Structures are given as C-alpha cells and as structure tokens.
TORDREN-966371 format. One record per residue (C-alpha): residue number from 0; residue in three letters; x, y, z. Coordinates in nm, 3 decimals. Each point is the difference from the previous one (the first is absolute). Example, Ala and Ser with C-alpha at 12.3 -4.5 7.8 and 13.67 -1.06 7.14 Angstrom:
BEGIN
<r 0,"Ala",<1.230,-0.450,0.780>>
<r 1,"Ser",<0.137,0.344,-0.066>>
# end
This chain:
BEGIN
<r 0,"Unk",<1.059,-1.337,0.399>>
<r 1,"Unk",<0.272,-0.236,0.123>>
<r 2,"Unk",<-0.089,-0.297,0.215>>
<r 3,"Unk",<0.166,-0.202,0.277>>
<r 4,"Unk",<-0.180,-0.247,0.224>>
<r 5,"Unk",<-0.053,0.126,0.353>>
<r 6,"Unk",<0.079,0.365,-0.086>>
<r 7,"Unk",<-0.319,0.096,-0.180>>
<r 8,"Unk",<-0.094,0.270,0.252>>
<r 9,"Unk",<0.333,0.188,-0.006>>
<r 10,"Unk",<0.014,-0.017,-0.380>>
<r 11,"Unk",<-0.349,0.149,-0.018>>
<r 12,"Unk",<0.094,0.270,0.252>>
<r 13,"Unk",<0.318,0.089,-0.193>>
<r 14,"Unk",<-0.196,0.046,-0.323>>
<r 15,"Unk",<-0.275,0.191,0.179>>
<r 16,"Unk",<0.257,0.240,0.144>>
<r 17,"Unk",<0.142,0.080,-0.341>>
<r 18,"Unk",<0.334,-0.165,0.080>>
<r 19,"Unk",<-0.021,-0.282,-0.258>>
<r 20,"Unk",<0.321,0.125,-0.168>>
<r 21,"Unk",<0.185,-0.215,0.256>>
<r 22,"Unk",<-0.111,-0.305,-0.203>>
<r 23,"Unk",<0.164,0.133,-0.315>>
<r 24,"Unk",<0.274,-0.266,0.015>>
<r 25,"Unk",<-0.229,-0.284,0.114>>
<r 26,"Unk",<0.078,-0.212,-0.305>>
<r 27,"Unk",<0.372,0.004,0.083>>
<r 28,"Unk",<-0.044,-0.135,0.354>>
<r 29,"Unk",<0.024,-0.354,0.129>>
<r 30,"Unk",<-0.245,-0.129,0.262>>
<r 31,"Unk",<0.224,0.095,0.293>>
<r 32,"Unk",<0.048,0.355,-0.129>>
<r 33,"Unk",<-0.373,0.043,-0.060>>
<r 34,"Unk",<-0.068,-0.102,0.358>>
<r 35,"Unk",<0.268,0.240,0.128>>
<r 36,"Unk",<-0.161,0.290,-0.187>>
<r 37,"Unk",<-0.345,-0.087,0.130>>
<r 38,"Unk",<0.129,-0.038,0.357>>
<r 39,"Unk",<0.157,0.346,-0.038>>
<r 40,"Unk",<-0.333,0.145,-0.113>>
<r 41,"Unk",<-0.187,-0.178,0.281>>
<r 42,"Unk",<0.186,0.213,0.256>>
<r 43,"Unk",<-0.121,0.329,-0.152>>
<r 44,"Unk",<-0.299,0.195,0.127>>
<r 45,"Unk",<-0.108,0.145,-0.336>>
<r 46,"Unk",<-0.270,0.224,0.146>>
<r 47,"Unk",<0.241,0.157,0.252>>
<r 48,"Unk",<0.265,0.045,-0.269>>
<r 49,"Unk",<-0.249,0.176,-0.229>>
<r 50,"Unk",<-0.103,0.229,0.285>>
<r 51,"Unk",<0.365,0.082,0.073>>
<r 52,"Unk",<0.069,0.092,-0.362>>
<r 53,"Unk",<-0.312,0.220,-0.014>>
<r 54,"Unk",<0.083,0.181,0.322>>
<r 55,"Unk",<0.200,0.317,-0.034>>
<r 56,"Unk",<0.317,0.016,0.205>>
<r 57,"Unk",<-0.068,0.201,0.314>>
<r 58,"Unk",<0.252,0.265,0.091>>
<r 59,"Unk",<0.153,0.030,0.343>>
<r 60,"Unk",<-0.198,0.219,0.237>>
<r 61,"Unk",<0.169,0.336,0.039>>
<r 62,"Unk",<-0.189,0.120,0.309>>
<r 63,"Unk",<0.212,-0.130,0.284>>
<r 64,"Unk",<0.228,0.105,0.280>>
<r 65,"Unk",<0.277,-0.175,0.194>>
<r 66,"Unk",<-0.111,-0.311,0.188>>
<r 67,"Unk",<0.005,-0.012,0.380>>
<r 68,"Unk",<0.247,-0.253,0.137>>
<r 69,"Unk",<0.147,-0.140,0.320>>
<r 70,"Unk",<0.337,0.172,0.014>>
<r 71,"Unk",<0.314,-0.115,0.174>>
<r 72,"Unk",<-0.026,0.060,0.377>>
<r 73,"Unk",<0.127,0.338,0.114>>
<r 74,"Unk",<-0.086,0.003,0.373>>
<r 75,"Unk",<-0.057,-0.230,0.298>>
<r 76,"Unk",<-0.376,-0.028,-0.056>>
<r 77,"Unk",<0.051,-0.116,-0.358>>
<r 78,"Unk",<0.266,-0.248,0.114>>
<r 79,"Unk",<-0.250,-0.145,0.249>>
<r 80,"Unk",<-0.261,-0.030,-0.275>>
<r 81,"Unk",<0.257,-0.178,-0.217>>
<r 82,"Unk",<0.076,-0.242,0.286>>
<r 83,"Unk",<-0.371,-0.069,0.037>>
<r 84,"Unk",<-0.023,-0.075,-0.372>>
<r 85,"Unk",<0.302,-0.231,0.020>>
<r 86,"Unk",<-0.161,-0.201,0.278>>
<r 87,"Unk",<-0.328,-0.030,-0.192>>
<r 88,"Unk",<0.194,-0.107,-0.307>>
<r 89,"Unk",<0.196,-0.266,0.186>>
<r 90,"Unk",<-0.320,-0.147,0.144>>
<r 91,"Unk",<-0.155,-0.011,-0.347>>
<r 92,"Unk",<0.304,-0.173,-0.151>>
<r 93,"Unk",<0.038,-0.248,0.286>>
<r 94,"Unk",<-0.367,-0.088,-0.035>>
<r 95,"Unk",<0.056,-0.111,-0.360>>
<r 96,"Unk",<-0.176,0.302,-0.146>>
<r 97,"Unk",<0.256,0.096,-0.265>>
<r 98,"Unk",<0.124,-0.142,-0.331>>
<r 99,"Unk",<0.274,0.128,-0.234>>
<r 100,"Unk",<-0.085,0.065,-0.365>>
<r 101,"Unk",<0.285,0.048,-0.249>>
<r 102,"Unk",<-0.071,0.127,-0.351>>
<r 103,"Unk",<0.265,-0.159,-0.220>>
<r 104,"Unk",<-0.116,-0.006,-0.359>>
<r 105,"Unk",<0.292,0.190,-0.148>>
<r 106,"Unk",<0.294,-0.122,-0.202>>
<r 107,"Unk",<0.359,0.114,0.055>>
<r 108,"Unk",<0.061,0.118,-0.356>>
<r 109,"Unk",<0.065,0.365,0.099>>
<r 110,"Unk",<0.270,-0.130,0.234>>
<r 111,"Unk",<0.164,-0.198,-0.279>>
<r 112,"Unk",<-0.130,-0.318,0.161>>
<r 113,"Unk",<-0.204,-0.274,-0.162>>
<r 114,"Unk",<-0.272,-0.145,0.219>>
<r 115,"Unk",<-0.228,0.114,0.284>>
<r 116,"Unk",<0.124,0.318,0.164>>
<r 117,"Unk",<-0.036,-0.173,0.338>>
<r 118,"Unk",<0.286,-0.233,-0.094>>
<r 119,"Unk",<0.237,0.294,-0.045>>
<r 120,"Unk",<0.286,-0.010,0.251>>
<r 121,"Unk",<-0.012,0.335,0.179>>
<r 122,"Unk",<0.156,-0.055,0.345>>
<r 123,"Unk",<0.325,0.203,0.024>>
<r 124,"Unk",<0.218,-0.272,0.157>>
<r 125,"Unk",<-0.174,-0.339,-0.006>>
<r 126,"Unk",<-0.151,0.044,-0.344>>
<r 127,"Unk",<-0.342,-0.122,0.116>>
<r 128,"Unk",<-0.289,0.048,-0.241>>
<r 129,"Unk",<-0.295,0.228,0.061>>
<r 130,"Unk",<-0.219,-0.309,0.043>>
<r 131,"Unk",<0.233,-0.145,0.263>>
<r 132,"Unk",<0.021,0.325,0.197>>
<r 133,"Unk",<-0.378,0.038,0.017>>
<r 134,"Unk",<-0.065,-0.367,0.077>>
<r 135,"Unk",<0.259,0.002,0.280>>
<r 136,"Unk",<-0.162,0.310,0.146>>
<r 137,"Unk",<-0.334,-0.180,0.017>>
<r 138,"Unk",<0.176,-0.300,0.158>>
<r 139,"Unk",<0.159,0.225,0.264>>
<r 140,"Unk",<-0.325,0.187,0.070>>
<r 141,"Unk",<-0.178,-0.333,0.048>>
<r 142,"Unk",<0.254,-0.109,0.259>>
<r 143,"Unk",<0.011,0.339,0.167>>
<r 144,"Unk",<-0.377,0.018,0.050>>
<r 145,"Unk",<-0.056,-0.372,0.056>>
<r 146,"Unk",<-0.244,-0.048,-0.287>>
<r 147,"Unk",<0.018,-0.134,-0.355>>
<r 148,"Unk",<-0.044,0.300,-0.229>>
<r 149,"Unk",<-0.129,-0.092,-0.348>>
<r 150,"Unk",<0.191,0.133,-0.301>>
<r 151,"Unk",<-0.204,0.068,-0.314>>
<r 152,"Unk",<0.189,0.063,-0.325>>
<r 153,"Unk",<-0.161,0.133,-0.315>>
<r 154,"Unk",<0.194,-0.081,-0.316>>
<r 155,"Unk",<-0.067,0.064,-0.369>>
<r 156,"Unk",<-0.063,-0.235,-0.288>>
<r 157,"Unk",<0.362,0.063,-0.107>>
<r 158,"Unk",<0.165,-0.103,0.328>>
<r 159,"Unk",<-0.249,-0.218,0.189>>
<r 160,"Unk",<0.156,-0.339,-0.069>>
<r 161,"Unk",<0.355,0.119,0.061>>
<r 162,"Unk",<-0.096,0.171,0.326>>
<r 163,"Unk",<-0.171,-0.311,0.134>>
<r 164,"Unk",<0.295,-0.218,-0.101>>
<r 165,"Unk",<0.246,0.241,0.168>>
<r 166,"Unk",<-0.180,-0.016,0.334>>
<r 167,"Unk",<-0.031,-0.378,-0.022>>
<r 168,"Unk",<0.369,-0.042,-0.088>>
<r 169,"Unk",<0.095,0.209,0.303>>
<r 170,"Unk",<-0.235,-0.183,0.238>>
<r 171,"Unk",<-0.210,0.318,0.031>>
<r 172,"Unk",<0.289,0.157,0.194>>
<r 173,"Unk",<-0.110,-0.174,0.318>>
<r 174,"Unk",<-0.369,0.091,-0.025>>
<r 175,"Unk",<-0.271,-0.262,0.019>>
<r 176,"Unk",<-0.093,-0.065,-0.367>>
<r 177,"Unk",<-0.365,-0.024,0.102>>
<r 178,"Unk",<0.009,0.362,0.120>>
<r 179,"Unk",<0.152,0.132,-0.325>>
<r 180,"Unk",<-0.261,0.066,-0.269>>
<r 181,"Unk",<0.138,0.084,-0.345>>
<r 182,"Unk",<-0.253,0.100,-0.268>>
<r 183,"Unk",<0.005,0.188,-0.331>>
<r 184,"Unk",<-0.148,0.338,-0.074>>
<r 185,"Unk",<-0.313,0.011,-0.213>>
<r 186,"Unk",<0.035,0.108,-0.362>>
<r 187,"Unk",<-0.203,0.254,-0.193>>
<r 188,"Unk",<-0.044,-0.002,-0.379>>
<r 189,"Unk",<0.115,0.309,-0.186>>
<r 190,"Unk",<-0.194,0.162,-0.283>>
<r 191,"Unk",<0.103,0.181,-0.315>>
<r 192,"Unk",<-0.119,0.353,-0.077>>
<r 193,"Unk",<-0.321,-0.141,-0.151>>
<r 194,"Unk",<-0.086,-0.203,0.310>>
<r 195,"Unk",<0.106,-0.333,-0.149>>
<r 196,"Unk",<0.192,-0.273,0.182>>
<r 197,"Unk",<0.368,-0.026,-0.092>>
<r 198,"Unk",<0.152,-0.339,-0.085>>
<r 199,"Unk",<0.346,-0.089,0.130>>
<r 200,"Unk",<0.005,-0.311,-0.223>>
<r 201,"Unk",<-0.240,-0.174,-0.236>>
<r 202,"Unk",<-0.148,-0.182,0.301>>
<r 203,"Unk",<0.049,0.240,0.291>>
<r 204,"Unk",<-0.148,0.331,0.116>>
<r 205,"Unk",<0.242,0.269,0.119>>
<r 206,"Unk",<-0.047,0.071,0.370>>
<r 207,"Unk",<0.185,0.220,0.247>>
<r 208,"Unk",<0.018,-0.020,0.382>>
<r 209,"Unk",<-0.292,0.192,0.153>>
<r 210,"Unk",<0.221,0.236,0.202>>
<r 211,"Unk",<0.108,0.002,0.365>>
<r 212,"Unk",<-0.362,0.070,0.091>>
<r 213,"Unk",<-0.076,-0.342,-0.144>>
<r 214,"Unk",<0.195,-0.149,0.290>>
<r 215,"Unk",<-0.311,0.040,0.216>>
<r 216,"Unk",<-0.214,-0.183,-0.255>>
<r 217,"Unk",<0.265,-0.273,-0.018>>
<r 218,"Unk",<-0.029,-0.051,0.376>>
<r 219,"Unk",<-0.362,-0.090,-0.061>>
<r 220,"Unk",<0.029,-0.206,-0.320>>
<r 221,"Unk",<0.296,-0.200,0.136>>
<r 222,"Unk",<-0.195,-0.108,0.309>>
<r 223,"Unk",<0.246,0.183,0.225>>
<r 224,"Unk",<-0.269,0.210,0.169>>
<r 225,"Unk",<-0.190,-0.316,0.098>>
<r 226,"Unk",<0.327,-0.148,0.129>>
<r 227,"Unk",<0.068,0.309,0.212>>
<r 228,"Unk",<-0.354,0.002,0.134>>
<r 229,"Unk",<0.039,-0.359,0.119>>
<r 230,"Unk",<0.330,0.095,0.166>>
<r 231,"Unk",<-0.165,0.292,0.180>>
<r 232,"Unk",<0.211,0.261,-0.180>>
<r 233,"Unk",<-0.156,0.347,0.014>>
<r 234,"Unk",<0.282,0.217,-0.137>>
<r 235,"Unk",<0.198,-0.041,-0.324>>
<r 236,"Unk",<0.341,0.169,-0.015>>
<r 237,"Unk",<0.066,0.099,-0.364>>
<r 238,"Unk",<0.348,0.079,-0.137>>
<r 239,"Unk",<0.192,-0.022,-0.326>>
<r 240,"Unk",<0.282,-0.245,-0.061>>
<r 241,"Unk",<0.249,0.262,-0.118>>
<r 242,"Unk",<0.025,0.180,0.335>>
<r 243,"Unk",<0.247,-0.194,0.219>>
<r 244,"Unk",<-0.052,0.240,0.294>>
<r 245,"Unk",<-0.375,-0.057,0.024>>
<r 246,"Unk",<-0.095,-0.055,0.364>>
<r 247,"Unk",<-0.246,-0.275,-0.078>>
<r 248,"Unk",<-0.148,-0.051,0.345>>
<r 249,"Unk",<0.011,0.331,0.186>>
<r 250,"Unk",<-0.181,-0.003,0.338>>
<r 251,"Unk",<-0.020,0.381,0.024>>
<r 252,"Unk",<-0.153,0.034,-0.346>>
<r 253,"Unk",<-0.235,-0.292,0.061>>
<r 254,"Unk",<-0.094,0.141,0.339>>
<r 255,"Unk",<-0.108,0.337,-0.141>>
<r 256,"Unk",<-0.194,-0.188,-0.269>>
<r 257,"Unk",<-0.186,-0.195,0.269>>
<r 258,"Unk",<-0.053,0.290,0.242>>
<r 259,"Unk",<-0.133,0.228,-0.274>>
<r 260,"Unk",<-0.232,-0.269,-0.138>>
<r 261,"Unk",<0.147,0.052,-0.347>>
<r 262,"Unk",<-0.088,-0.206,-0.306>>
<r 263,"Unk",<0.326,0.100,-0.170>>
<r 264,"Unk",<0.312,0.155,0.151>>
<r 265,"Unk",<0.293,0.129,-0.205>>
<r 266,"Unk",<0.358,0.096,0.076>>
<r 267,"Unk",<0.132,0.332,-0.125>>
<r 268,"Unk",<0.341,0.163,-0.017>>
<r 269,"Unk",<0.098,0.361,-0.062>>
<r 270,"Unk",<0.074,0.071,-0.365>>
<r 271,"Unk",<0.370,0.047,-0.060>>
<r 272,"Unk",<-0.060,0.285,-0.251>>
<r 273,"Unk",<-0.305,0.149,-0.175>>
<r 274,"Unk",<0.033,-0.192,-0.330>>
<r 275,"Unk",<0.063,-0.341,0.159>>
<r 276,"Unk",<-0.197,-0.259,-0.200>>
<r 277,"Unk",<-0.226,-0.121,0.280>>
<r 278,"Unk",<-0.371,0.035,0.059>>
<r 279,"Unk",<-0.112,0.216,0.291>>
<r 280,"Unk",<-0.278,-0.045,0.253>>
<r 281,"Unk",<-0.276,0.257,-0.032>>
<r 282,"Unk",<-0.343,0.077,0.144>>
<r 283,"Unk",<-0.265,0.043,-0.268>>
<r 284,"Unk",<-0.282,0.253,0.016>>
<r 285,"Unk",<-0.245,-0.263,0.129>>
<r 286,"Unk",<0.224,-0.070,0.301>>
<r 287,"Unk",<0.139,-0.332,-0.125>>
<r 288,"Unk",<0.374,-0.066,0.000>>
<r 289,"Unk",<0.181,-0.140,-0.302>>
<r 290,"Unk",<0.311,0.023,-0.216>>
<r 291,"Unk",<0.074,0.228,-0.295>>
<r 292,"Unk",<0.278,-0.118,-0.228>>
<r 293,"Unk",<0.292,0.237,-0.056>>
<r 294,"Unk",<-0.100,0.032,-0.368>>
<r 295,"Unk",<-0.347,0.125,0.103>>
<r 296,"Unk",<0.116,0.247,0.265>>
<r 297,"Unk",<-0.032,0.355,-0.140>>
<r 298,"Unk",<0.326,0.191,-0.023>>
<r 299,"Unk",<-0.102,0.265,0.250>>
<r 300,"Unk",<-0.081,-0.270,0.256>>
<r 301,"Unk",<0.319,-0.191,-0.073>>
<r 302,"Unk",<0.209,0.296,0.117>>
<r 303,"Unk",<-0.241,0.151,0.255>>
<r 304,"Unk",<0.160,0.068,0.338>>
<r 305,"Unk",<-0.112,0.112,0.343>>
<r 306,"Unk",<0.249,0.104,0.266>>
<r 307,"Unk",<0.282,-0.121,-0.224>>
<r 308,"Unk",<-0.142,-0.355,-0.033>>
<r 309,"Unk",<-0.175,-0.158,-0.296>>
<r 310,"Unk",<-0.378,0.001,0.046>>
<r 311,"Unk",<-0.041,-0.322,-0.199>>
<r 312,"Unk",<0.283,-0.191,0.159>>
<r 313,"Unk",<-0.152,-0.331,0.117>>
<r 314,"Unk",<0.128,-0.252,-0.253>>
<r 315,"Unk",<-0.159,-0.340,-0.059>>
<r 316,"Unk",<0.251,-0.289,0.032>>
<r 317,"Unk",<-0.244,-0.285,-0.072>>
<r 318,"Unk",<-0.006,-0.139,0.354>>
<r 319,"Unk",<-0.358,-0.051,0.116>>
<r 320,"Unk",<-0.212,-0.186,0.251>>
<r 321,"Unk",<-0.333,-0.134,-0.127>>
<r 322,"Unk",<-0.289,-0.111,0.213>>
<r 323,"Unk",<-0.077,-0.347,-0.137>>
<r 324,"Unk",<-0.377,0.052,0.020>>
<r 325,"Unk",<0.031,0.321,-0.202>>
<r 326,"Unk",<0.196,-0.182,-0.273>>
<r 327,"Unk",<-0.271,-0.264,-0.009>>
<r 328,"Unk",<-0.272,0.265,-0.049>>
<r 329,"Unk",<0.211,0.167,-0.267>>
<r 330,"Unk",<0.051,-0.318,-0.202>>
<r 331,"Unk",<-0.329,-0.186,0.037>>
<r 332,"Unk",<-0.257,0.251,-0.119>>
<r 333,"Unk",<-0.052,0.160,0.338>>
<r 334,"Unk",<-0.097,0.337,-0.146>>
<r 335,"Unk",<0.352,0.140,-0.054>>
<r 336,"Unk",<0.263,-0.079,-0.262>>
<r 337,"Unk",<0.322,0.143,-0.137>>
<r 338,"Unk",<-0.020,0.195,-0.325>>
<r 339,"Unk",<0.206,-0.092,-0.304>>
<r 340,"Unk",<0.248,0.245,-0.149>>
<r 341,"Unk",<0.088,-0.009,-0.368>>
<r 342,"Unk",<0.346,0.047,-0.146>>
<r 343,"Unk",<0.069,0.042,-0.371>>
<r 344,"Unk",<0.286,-0.225,-0.107>>
<r 345,"Unk",<0.153,-0.147,-0.312>>
<r 346,"Unk",<-0.079,-0.373,0.005>>
<r 347,"Unk",<0.147,-0.275,-0.216>>
<r 348,"Unk",<-0.297,-0.161,-0.176>>
<r 349,"Unk",<-0.034,-0.314,-0.212>>
<r 350,"Unk",<-0.172,0.092,-0.326>>
<r 351,"Unk",<-0.055,-0.143,-0.349>>
<r 352,"Unk",<0.319,0.183,-0.099>>
<r 353,"Unk",<0.204,-0.147,0.285>>
<r 354,"Unk",<0.095,0.186,0.317>>
<r 355,"Unk",<-0.067,0.374,0.000>>
<r 356,"Unk",<0.002,0.269,0.269>>
<r 357,"Unk",<-0.346,0.145,0.054>>
<r 358,"Unk",<-0.138,0.279,0.218>>
<r 359,"Unk",<-0.140,-0.179,0.300>>
<r 360,"Unk",<-0.186,0.068,0.324>>
<r 361,"Unk",<0.121,-0.173,0.317>>
<r 362,"Unk",<-0.231,-0.006,0.300>>
<r 363,"Unk",<0.128,-0.021,0.357>>
<r 364,"Unk",<-0.097,0.077,0.358>>
<r 365,"Unk",<0.200,0.195,0.259>>
<r 366,"Unk",<0.001,-0.127,0.356>>
<r 367,"Unk",<-0.009,0.349,0.151>>
<r 368,"Unk",<-0.336,0.062,-0.167>>
<r 369,"Unk",<-0.142,-0.208,0.285>>
<r 370,"Unk",<0.074,0.275,0.252>>
<r 371,"Unk",<-0.287,0.237,-0.089>>
<r 372,"Unk",<-0.241,-0.297,0.012>>
<r 373,"Unk",<0.058,-0.056,0.372>>
<r 374,"Unk",<-0.195,0.144,0.287>>
<r 375,"Unk",<0.322,0.047,0.199>>
<r 376,"Unk",<0.364,-0.007,-0.104>>
<r 377,"Unk",<0.325,0.107,0.160>>
<r 378,"Unk",<0.314,0.157,-0.145>>
<r 379,"Unk",<0.300,-0.070,0.223>>
<r 380,"Unk",<0.330,0.184,-0.037>>
<r 381,"Unk",<0.322,-0.199,0.014>>
<r 382,"Unk",<0.369,0.066,-0.064>>
<r 383,"Unk",<0.119,-0.043,-0.360>>
<r 384,"Unk",<0.346,-0.131,0.093>>
<r 385,"Unk",<-0.151,-0.269,0.221>>
<r 386,"Unk",<-0.267,-0.142,-0.230>>
<r 387,"Unk",<0.044,0.097,-0.365>>
<r 388,"Unk",<0.275,-0.125,-0.230>>
<r 389,"Unk",<-0.171,-0.081,-0.331>>
<r 390,"Unk",<0.195,-0.204,-0.254>>
<r 391,"Unk",<-0.130,0.137,-0.330>>
<r 392,"Unk",<0.310,0.070,-0.207>>
<r 393,"Unk",<0.342,-0.148,-0.065>>
<r 394,"Unk",<0.167,0.331,0.093>>
<r 395,"Unk",<-0.082,0.352,0.114>>
<r 396,"Unk",<-0.313,0.088,0.197>>
<r 397,"Unk",<-0.189,-0.290,0.166>>
<r 398,"Unk",<0.267,-0.241,-0.117>>
<r 399,"Unk",<0.182,-0.312,0.109>>
<r 400,"Unk",<0.287,0.216,0.125>>
<r 401,"Unk",<-0.221,0.243,0.197>>
<r 402,"Unk",<-0.200,-0.285,0.158>>
<r 403,"Unk",<0.314,-0.179,0.120>>
<r 404,"Unk",<0.138,0.323,0.143>>
<r 405,"Unk",<-0.327,0.067,0.185>>
<r 406,"Unk",<-0.006,-0.354,0.139>>
<r 407,"Unk",<0.357,0.024,0.126>>
<r 408,"Unk",<-0.063,0.346,0.149>>
<r 409,"Unk",<-0.311,-0.119,0.186>>
<r 410,"Unk",<0.178,-0.302,0.147>>
<r 411,"Unk",<0.282,0.223,0.120>>
<r 412,"Unk",<-0.257,0.228,0.163>>
<r 413,"Unk",<-0.163,-0.299,0.174>>
<r 414,"Unk",<0.331,-0.110,0.148>>
<r 415,"Unk",<0.093,0.347,0.118>>
<r 416,"Unk",<-0.344,0.046,0.161>>
<r 417,"Unk",<0.075,-0.309,0.211>>
<r 418,"Unk",<0.341,0.130,0.102>>
<r 419,"Unk",<0.182,-0.250,-0.222>>
<r 420,"Unk",<0.319,0.151,-0.142>>
<r 421,"Unk",<0.061,-0.034,-0.373>>
<r 422,"Unk",<0.370,0.026,-0.096>>
<r 423,"Unk",<0.084,0.278,-0.247>>
<r 424,"Unk",<0.139,-0.244,-0.255>>
<r 425,"Unk",<-0.342,-0.163,-0.047>>
<r 426,"Unk",<-0.132,0.128,-0.334>>
<r 427,"Unk",<-0.302,-0.227,-0.043>>
<r 428,"Unk",<-0.201,-0.174,0.266>>
<r 429,"Unk",<-0.300,-0.229,-0.017>>
<r 430,"Unk",<-0.221,-0.147,0.271>>
<r 431,"Unk",<-0.192,-0.314,-0.089>>
<r 432,"Unk",<-0.375,0.013,0.068>>
<r 433,"Unk",<0.052,-0.330,0.181>>
<r 434,"Unk",<0.204,0.193,0.259>>
<r 435,"Unk",<-0.205,0.320,0.020>>
<r 436,"Unk",<-0.293,0.176,-0.165>>
<r 437,"Unk",<0.017,0.288,0.248>>
<r 438,"Unk",<0.296,0.146,0.191>>
<r 439,"Unk",<-0.131,-0.134,0.334>>
<r 440,"Unk",<0.042,-0.354,-0.137>>
<r 441,"Unk",<0.378,0.041,-0.007>>
<r 442,"Unk",<0.185,-0.184,0.276>>
<r 443,"Unk",<0.206,0.218,0.234>>
<r 444,"Unk",<0.294,0.000,0.038>>
<r 445,"Unk",<0.104,-0.070,-0.358>>
<r 446,"Unk",<0.349,0.043,-0.143>>
<r 447,"Unk",<0.040,0.107,-0.363>>
<r 448,"Unk",<0.315,-0.113,-0.179>>
<r 449,"Unk",<0.203,0.265,-0.179>>
<r 450,"Unk",<-0.047,-0.136,-0.351>>
<r 451,"Unk",<-0.104,0.201,-0.306>>
<r 452,"Unk",<-0.318,-0.205,-0.040>>
<r 453,"Unk",<-0.187,-0.135,0.302>>
<r 454,"Unk",<-0.295,-0.241,-0.002>>
<r 455,"Unk",<-0.183,-0.073,0.324>>
<r 456,"Unk",<-0.199,-0.325,-0.002>>
<r 457,"Unk",<-0.167,-0.189,0.282>>
<r 458,"Unk",<0.229,-0.257,0.163>>
# end
C-alpha cells in the first residue's frame, strides 16, 4: 500500500474499493503529482460510484400521454388571465424575487471557435457575444424593474477561468460584480467496462461534467443557493447560453409560475416537424409531468396526429423556472434527487502501454428529470420565433446563420408592432438589449435609416 502523510484515509478507501490500480504509476510521480492524484481521489464518493455501476440502466417509461400545458391565449378570457399573470410576475420581480441562471459550460468547437461558447460573437450587426447579449439583458431588466437581479453563471472545468476573465475584462457589462456569481460544474469520474476508474494521466483521474442536471447541484455546492436565500430570491430563471433569444426575465411566465404554486415551470414550443431532435413534454401514467427525449419517443408516437396536429408537439427548449426551496431540497438530501444516466463512450485512457481508447461509462444528470419529482409544475407554450434560436452548428439547422436571421426577423417584428417603419433596403437589423428587451421598451417615434445593416443602441 502506498503512503502519503495526511491522506491515509483516502488511500485506505481507494484500496478497499478495489481501485488501487490508480497507484500503478506511483513510483514515477513527484510529491506535487502524488498530492494531485490523492486530491482527485478525495473528491470521489466510492460507495455511490460502486452503486451506480451495479445499477442497471433504467429504460424510459413508455406509458405516457401528451402533457397538459398553458397554451397561447385564444379568447378574451385567456387574455385577461395572461394579464393577471403578467401583473403577478412584475410584482414578484420588483420585489427582488427572481435571479437569472445561465448554463454556460460548453466550448465553441462545433462553431469553429476556440474558447467558451459564450464568447462567440453572434449578434447580426454589432457582433456582440452571447455573454454580452445575456448580461446586457439582465442589466436592462434590472433597470426596468428597479431591482438588482443576480446573474448566476455555471461554467465547466474547461472554460471556467476564461469565462471569469472575460467578464472581468469587460467590467461585467455594466452589472455589479458582486451580483454576478460564476462557478464551475461538478465533475463525475467515468468507469471502464469492469467498473474501474480511468486515468487521464499518471496522476489524474478522468472525469466528465455531470450533465445539465448537475447545474442544480452546482447551485448548492457553489454556495449560490445560500446567497440567493440571503437576497430573498424565490425563483431561479434557468436558460442556456447558446440561445440568444431567451427571454430571461419574463413576467407572464413568472406570474403563471407564482399563481399556480409551481415548483418548476417550463417553456414549450410547437415542434417544427415530427422528427425534430427535441424532447417533448409528456404526462406519465402516475400523473406526473416530465420530458421524453426524441430518441426515446416510440415511432408511432413521433408521428401520431389528432385533428391534423401532432399529439406530441410540446417541445422542450431548456427554459425553466425553479423554486429555490425545491432546488435546496433536491440537492441537500431532502428526500428527492436526480437520477444518473449512463452513456457508453470511447475514452482516452492512460495505461502502462501509453494512451489507449477504452470502452467507458460516463454518468450524467438531466435537468428535466426534476419535473416528475415536483408536486406541481407548469408547461407554458410560447412562440418559437420569439424565444428560440439555438446556436449549435456552424451551418444548417440551429446554426449561426439561422440564429442571426431569427434575431433580425424578431427585431423587425418588434419595430413594426410599434408602428415604426423599416425601409425596404434594410437587410439586417439589431436592437441592443440596452435599448429594449421587449417591444414596449422601444421609444416612439423612432426613425430607421435606410442602410443595409441597422443597429439600434441606447443614446
């Protein structure tokens, strides 16, 4: 058995768990590297990892129907209910009850960009980054509702330092640095097909991010939940960095969440076509509401129609509201917890023969698995063109090009809804969040110059 002063307990636990192969290269390591390996091992819950490996992967429940949802208003009574929700939402926001939570752990490699995806310049005219657009929205919302809205940002081990430096270099885009909390996602060790830890170097254990569901755990481990509790925040508005159209602080959505007493609320859009690669909201046989991924939706349900419309049409766009007290119960042993999912992947492993690819098991959590654990949740329909422009690919579907086109189209629609004429020669138009986050924020009258590209910024 190897030895290192101060680490006797973790060394004993590693041997007792049958994972002593990680010390195979111990004789090659210097003191610093030995400590790094032991610190890595100290973060692992060996008992939980063993239980995960022993547990058979559960299959998605197949007994479900379409989930009920709050649809877009179609008559005067529903418009009045929407107005009532908007008023309740505004009161909640103005009372300091809401925080924004951006999940931003991804890299921009699929976009041909090195660095955090949030640094990618997506704005069609100004070239602002995703980070800047979202931060300026929070700045505008804070001014609009007369309250400082906290912005929480979850990064990954790969981009944490660069993300923090980017916000600092840009003076947090006008936000109070004390109200911006940037923290990394937790990591989960992967196992090989025999249940053994995989080494990424002779002194490091291979770990992967614990999935977007791990964002809720990260709120707890980072101290952000305690921070929000002290601020009096009750509602956490969750969104992903790669959606520049995300309406981060939406009083109507928040209002329904409050009025319905929901622990989680989720936005949904109509699927564009049956095979669209999005999860759908469903109601399980026990009455709980959740999400089934497109890959788990049986073929007959994928194409099922009623009255000409898809039956399973409510698509998940990863925009949620979380009751802060529910997240605390979920992440502090309050009787409920998110399950882990396992994915079989090829993983580059450090071995006695050098680096080899091995069959590995990656464990991660999905944030939508929290929905069936609630007593009450709400699915709220919204308009795709107004709130969903994911930047996933360099070209084609859900691409840089499609996102910029959707942004420009929405801004044109805003202007026209306010009776502001847009000259025909304008091909691309962009409205800064500092000027408007909703069409009613636009000053009237407003004259638009007849240039090919138009950028509207606050004066």
